[in-house]
C-alpha positions in Angstrom: 0.2 0.0 0.3 2.9 2.3 0.0 3.3 3.7 3.1 -0.1 5.2 2.4 -2.1 6.0 5.8 -5.7 7.2 5.2 -8.3 7.9 8.2 -9.5 5.1 9.6 -13.3 6.4 11.0 -14.5 9.7 8.3 -13.3 6.6 6.0 -16.0 4.1 7.4 -18.2 6.4 7.9 -18.5 7.9 4.7 -18.7 4.3 3.0 -22.3 3.8 1.8 -23.2 -0.2 1.4 -20.8 -2.9 -0.7 -17.9 0.5 -0.6 -14.7 -1.5 0.0 -11.7 -0.5 1.0 -8.6 -1.0 2.0 -5.8 -0.9 4.8 -2.2 -2.2 5.4 -2.0 -5.3 7.6 0.2 -3.8 10.0 -3.0 -1.1 11.0 -5.1 -4.3 11.5 -5.6 -3.4 15.0 -6.8 0.4 14.6 -8.9 -0.5 12.0 -10.5 -3.3 14.3 -11.1 -0.8 17.7 -12.5 1.7 15.1 -14.8 -0.7 13.4 -16.2 -1.4 17.2 -16.5 2.5 17.2 -18.9 2.5 14.8 -20.5 0.0 14.2 -21.5 1.4 18.3 -22.0 5.2 16.8 -24.3 4.3 14.0 -26.8 1.0 15.9 -29.5 3.4 14.8 -28.6 3.0 11.2 -27.6 -0.8 11.2 -24.2 0.2 9.8 -22.2 -3.6 9.4 -18.7 -3.6 8.8 -16.3 -7.3 6.8 -12.9 -7.7 7.4 -10.7 -10.0 5.6 -7.3 -10.4 5.1 -5.7 -10.6 1.9 -1.9 -11.2 2.2 -0.7 -8.3 3.7 -3.9 -6.0 2.8 -7.2 -6.0 5.2 -9.5 -5.1 2.9 -13.2 -3.8 4.8 -17.1 -4.1 3.2 -19.7 -2.3 4.2 -22.6 -5.1 4.7 -25.2 -3.3 5.7 
């Protein structure tokens, strides 16, 4: 990912259902924490994400 460090929380909040974003595997802990926080904050909207590791990249998909 060439050292790209995009902001996690703002990116997650802007995602629409079906959108996919990628982060380097080194950000997995921050990503997990941020996903949990966004899911709690946006619970009324029914927001949900799936997270999978593909090689050295973590792919996050908004599922609801």
